[in-house]
N, C-alpha and C positions, 0 to 999 in steps of 0.2 A: 635788650631783647632782640633776638633775631627776628626779622620780619618774614612772615610766611605769606607768599603770594598765593593766588588761587591754585596754581599748579602744584606748589609745595603742599598745600593743604589737601589737595586731591590725592597725593601720594601717601599721606599718612593713613595708617590702619585705624579702624574704629577704636581699638584699645588704646590709642595714643591721645584720646580726647577724654576730658572729664565727663562729657555728655555725648557718648558715641552715637546714639540714635539721631541726635540733632547735629552731630559733628560740631559741637561748640566747645570752646576752651581747650585748645591743644596743650599738651603737657610735655613739650620737647626739651625744656631746660629749666633752670631755676627761675629765670625771669618769667617764663610762661606759667609756672606753678604759682608764683606770687600774683600774677595777673588773673589767673583762674579764681583764686580766692577773692580778690578784689571785685571781680565781676560776677561772682557766684549768684547773687540775688537778682541779677539782671537777666538771667536765662528764663525765658517764658515758656509756658505750656509744658511743664514737667511735673511729675508727681513727686510726693515726698519720698517714695521708694526709689525713684530715679535720682533724687538728690542724695539719698543715703549712699547709693552706689557710686555716684560721682565723687562724693566726699572720700570714700575709700580709695578711689583712684588718685585723688589729689594727695591724700596722706602717703600713699605708696610712692608717688613721684617726689613728694617733699623729702622723704627719707633718701631716695635715690640721689637727689640733687643737693642734699644737705640744706634744706630750707626749714627753718624753725617755724612751726605753726603755734600760735598762741591759743587757738581754739581747739577744743577736743571734738566738737560737733559743728556741723554747718548751722545748726540752730543758734549758736552763740555769735555768729557773724553780725556785726553792726551793733552789738550790745556794749554798753560802757564797761571798761575793765574795772575791777575792784581792787 
């Protein structure tokens, strides 16, 4: 994953983050998308509606960067696979 320093993060537009209001979880490449999924539950002080919107942004970025998501919803994260 490309490391983003604070200057790089500051240059990103809000729409390049899963959580734009908090500027959390940048979606710059495939590695960042996978990281956003892995850290999704660690984002604090966001509503379910904000999580729904963040998940849509993650899904769009996953399609763009050819990342396969096992989960169809953020609510499935961390649950055992059947």
